[in-house]
C-alpha positions in Angstrom: 137.0 110.0 97.0 134.3 107.4 96.4 131.6 110.1 96.6 133.3 112.0 93.9 133.5 108.9 91.6 129.8 108.1 92.1 128.9 111.8 91.4 130.9 111.6 88.1 129.2 108.3 87.2 125.8 109.9 87.9 126.6 112.8 85.6 127.8 110.5 82.8 124.5 108.5 83.1 122.4 111.7 82.8 124.5 112.8 79.8 123.7 109.5 78.1 120.0 109.6 79.1 119.4 113.3 78.3 117.7 113.0 75.0 115.5 110.1 76.0 114.5 111.9 79.2 113.7 115.2 77.4 111.5 113.3 74.9 109.2 112.3 77.8 108.6 115.9 78.8 106.1 118.5 77.6 105.9 122.1 78.6 104.5 120.8 81.9 107.0 118.1 82.5 106.0 114.4 82.5 102.6 113.2 83.7 103.8 112.8 87.3 105.2 116.3 87.4 102.1 117.8 85.8 99.7 116.0 88.1 101.6 115.8 91.4 104.6 118.0 91.6 103.8 121.2 89.8 100.5 122.0 91.6 102.3 121.6 95.0 105.3 123.6 94.0 103.3 126.5 92.7 101.0 126.5 95.7 104.0 126.6 98.0 105.7 129.3 96.0 102.7 131.5 95.8 103.0 134.7 93.7 106.4 134.4 92.0 106.3 137.5 89.9 109.6 139.3 90.3 111.1 136.6 92.6 114.6 135.2 91.9 114.4 131.4 91.9 117.1 128.8 91.5 116.1 125.7 89.6 118.9 123.4 90.9 119.0 120.2 88.8 116.9 121.7 86.1 117.2 118.8 83.7 115.7 119.7 80.4 114.3 122.9 81.8 110.5 122.5 81.8 110.2 123.9 85.4 112.5 126.8 84.6 110.4 127.8 81.6 107.1 127.5 83.7 108.6 129.7 86.4 109.8 132.3 83.9 106.4 132.4 82.2 104.9 133.0 85.6 107.1 136.0 86.0 110.1 134.7 88.0 113.7 135.5 87.3 115.1 132.0 87.0 118.7 130.7 87.2 118.8 127.1 86.0 121.7 124.8 86.7 122.5 121.1 86.1 125.6 119.0 86.4 124.8 117.3 83.0 126.0 119.6 80.2 123.7 117.9 77.8 120.7 118.6 79.9 121.6 122.3 79.9 122.0 122.3 76.1 118.5 120.8 75.8 117.1 123.3 78.2 118.6 126.2 76.2 116.9 125.0 73.0 
């Protein structure tokens, strides 16, 4: 039961932090994602045109949008409802 309680608390924290988090992201994410994470992810994924990709923990959705622009069929999920609302904007 303790795991469930900590999961619920984590979701509540992300709900409260969603707007502030989203404000730090551009179409490429934040600086760390743009410089470090994105190049590695896209190199590992290779050609993604037509691939079905799950963006689990999509946050504000920057990666889902980048993947879709590159031709992938993306399903984005996140526990924080507010993050999904922001991603859908």
